[in-house]
N, C-alpha and C positions, 0 to 999 in steps of 0.2 A: 402466721397467716398475714398478708398485709393488712393494714386499715381498712383499705378501699375493700378488699375481698369481703372482710368481715362486715362492712357494711350493708354490700350486696347481698350476700347471704341470710343478714337479718331481714333485710326488704324482702326478699324470696319468701321466707317463712311464713310469711301474711297472707299468701296465696293459699287457696285448698288444694291440697295434697302434697304442700311443700313444708307443713310445718316442722317436721323433725329434720329437715334438711341442715348437716351440719359441713357438709364439703361438699365441691362440683368440681366434677372429672374438668372442666375447663372454663374458664371467665374470658370474654373476648372482648375488651372495649369496639364500640361501634362509632358511626360517626353522629355528629350534633354539635351545633352551635353553642346552643345556651342549656344543654341537658346533659346529663352523663347517663349513656345507655349502653347497656352491656348485652351480649348474648352469654348465657349460661346454660351450659350441658352439664345436667346432672340425671343420673339414674335413668337412663336412657330417654330422656326427654330433652330438648331444646326450648329456652323462653327468650325473651326479649324483657330484661328488666329495666324501666326508665326512672331514672332519679330526678327530679326537676332542680333545675338551676336557680342560683341563688338571685332573688330578684324578680324573677319573672312572675310572680304572683302579685305584680304590681300591673301587668298589664294583660295575663294570660285568665280566663274564668276556667278553672282547672273542672268545675261540675259541666261545665257545658263540653268541654272536651271529651269528657268521659262518656257523657249521653251520644254525642256523635261518633265517637271511635265506636261504639257498641252498635248505632245505627249505620256505620259503614261498612262493619263487619257484616250485619244482616242484608245489607247489598250487595255482598259477593265480593266486595274491591279490597278490603282490609282482612288481617288477621283478628283471630277471635280474641277479647280481651279476658283475661284468666282472672286479673284482679284489679278494682283500681280504687284509689283513695283522693274521692273530690277534695278533701281537706288539706291534703300533705300534696296532691300531684303525683304521689307514686302510682306507676302503672306496669303491671306484667301482662305480656301477650305472648302469644304463640308465635313461631317461625313459623316463615315458607321456607319449603326445602328447595334447593337447587336454584336458587337464584343469584342473580348480579346486582349488587345497590347500584343504582344508575350515575353517571356523572355526565354533564356535558361532554366529554369525548366520549363515551358510551353512544351517546345519543348521536352521535356521528357516525360511529362504527359500526355497530349494531343495527343489521339491514331491518328494516320495517319495525325501528323502535317510534318512529314518531306516528305510525298507524297503531302499533301495538296502547298506546299513552293514550292517543284519542277515542279509541274503542273501551279502556278501562274508565277513562272521562263519562264515555257515553253510559256505561252501566250505571254509574253512582248518580249522574244527573237524572236519568231516567228512572232512576228504581221510585218505588213507594214512599221511602223513607224521609221522617223531616226532620232537618236539625234544628235543635235550638242555636239561638241568635241570628241577629240579619245583619250581614258583612255590610256594612254603611263607609263605602270607598271615603268619600269627601267628610266623613264626620270624624272618621279613623284619624285621617291627617289631621283635622283640629286638634283631637285629642291627645294624638302626641306631641302636635307642638304646643300644647298646654302643659304636658308632663316634661319637654323639653323647658320649657319657662321656669321650672324650678330646678333645674341643675344648670350645672356650669360648662356648657357646649356650645359652638358657634356655628350655624346654619350654614352651608356653602354660599358663597358669592352669586348672587342673581337667584337664590333660590323663591324669593317673593314675586318676582316677576314671572318664574315659571309657574307658578301657584295662580298668578293672577290670568295668564293664559288659559289656564284650566277650567278657569271659571263659564266658560260658555259651553266646555263638555260636560260639566255637571248639568248643565241646563238642559243641553241636548239629551243627556241621558236619562235624567228625570222627566222629560218629555213624551220618552219613547216609549213604547208598550213591551216592556221587557219581562223574559220571564225569569221566575223563581225556582232554583232547584237546590240541593245540597250541594253544597260546592266544597273543595279543601280548602280555597283561596289562597295558599301557599305551597305551591307547586315546583318547591325545587326538587331538581334532579334525583337528587338522594332520598327523596321521598318514594322514589318509584323503583320497585323489585320487580326483576323482569328473569322469566324463566325461558325465553325464547320464544314461546307461545302466547302466554299472557303476563299481562303484568298486573303489582298488587301495589297499593298506594298506603302509606302509613303518614302518621304524625300529623295529628287533626287539632292541634293549639288553637288555629286561626281559622277552622271551617265554621261555616253560618250558611244561611240562606243567601242566595247571590243570584247575579246574571253568571247562568253555565259560562259564555263566553270568555269572562274572567280567566279562569282556569287556564284556557286554551290559550290567549294571550300569555298569562305569564309564564306557563312552561314554554313557551316557544323563547321568551327572554333567556329563562333560566339556563334551556339548553342551547341558545346559540342559535336558532334554527332558521334554516334558509328559506326563501321563499317558496321553493319547492318542499321543503318538509312541512312548512306551515300547511300548503297545499292536503300533502299527506294526511297530515295528522286531521285536519276539518274534513276531508272527504272518508276518512273512515270513522270519523264521529258523527257525521250527518247520514253516511251511507250515500252520497253524492257529493256533489259540488259544491261549496259553500257559494252563497249569493254574495254580489258586492256590498250590502248593507250587514249580513253577518262578517265579511270580511272586515270592514271597516270598524267595527264593533273591537273585533279580536284586536285590531290594530290599536285603537285609541288604548285599550287596556295594556296594552304591550308600554305604551307610556306612563300610563296612568300608575303602574305596579312599582315601577323605576321611582316615580315621585312618592311613593307610600312608603318603600322600602327604604329608602335614602334616611327618612325619620327615624325608620325602625334601626338603622345603623347607627345613626348617632345617640340611638338609646343606650345601645351595647358599649359606645364609646363614652357615655356619662356614668355607666354603671362598673367602667372600669373589666368589661369582660375580655379576657384572655385567650379566647377562643383563635381568634386571628384579628388581624387589622382592621378595626371596622372603619375606622375613620377612610382609609382608602376605598375599603367598600361601599361608604355613602357617596364620595367622593365622584366614584366611577359608575353609580348607578345615575346619579343627578346629572351627570356629562351625557350619558348614554339617553336617558331621556328627553334633555334639553336637544341633543342631534337629532333624533326622532320627532320630536315637534317641531322643528323648525326644516325638517325636510319638505321640499313643493310637495311631494306623492303626499303628505299628510292631509294637507287640506281634502284632498280627493276621495279618503278615506271617509273623512267628516263629513262630506257631502253625499257621499252614500248612505250615512246613517242616516241624515236628514231626509233623503229622496225615501229611503227606505225599499231600494232597489236590491 
């Protein structure tokens, strides 16, 4: 048995009902940029075993993640957590049957995907659940910059100028009467599981209380949604057409998520994460942020938020 399989089964034995497992029918590596994630089929059950990646403890609070994952399951948008260890970050969850793990391409090709995602996010945001941790966008930017200051990695040229240009947006958002809701905060396409009727959401590492329109703006960026798909997603989310101010907030967050995840990508570079080319990832996100913020239409979205129309 490969060492990796032995490691996975040893982790699985920590979960109730799996204490005596010595072999699996199958073990399949799933997606995951920073963690080791496996689907394990054993004894007529199928579970997901998540082993945290090395170095992730520096920027992820596993106790918060575990609380929020369980709350998301109660909200009906995420699989049940069978076992979680806040000290080590090990998490074992149920699987969702007959689903496709979404990708940017699938968001384009699977009809109704933006609407199903919008409804899934609405179920989460409108639930009675409360997440631990307050997702503070600009505080996180400062935190990541501080972390990077201790590492040997360079910021993209012009990054300081873009951060400065974002300062008025910080003031605008802080002055606005924004709602807070339990939010995913890192809605990569691959964190959405689609059965063609309902979408489920997984991976709560960055989750917290936040302006719910962050999730919509971030997902729009990750999925490469068109303007028409943005409208489809937001109409399903609200059950009506969005206002200009709601659209404006979502577009602002499209820019800000790229600003934030640029730094996250650079942290992965500094940590020598081999999962993908995080240097190119960071530069690509930075360039997209800069392009959006310098588009003449961006000011119109900002003005709509100012007016509240």
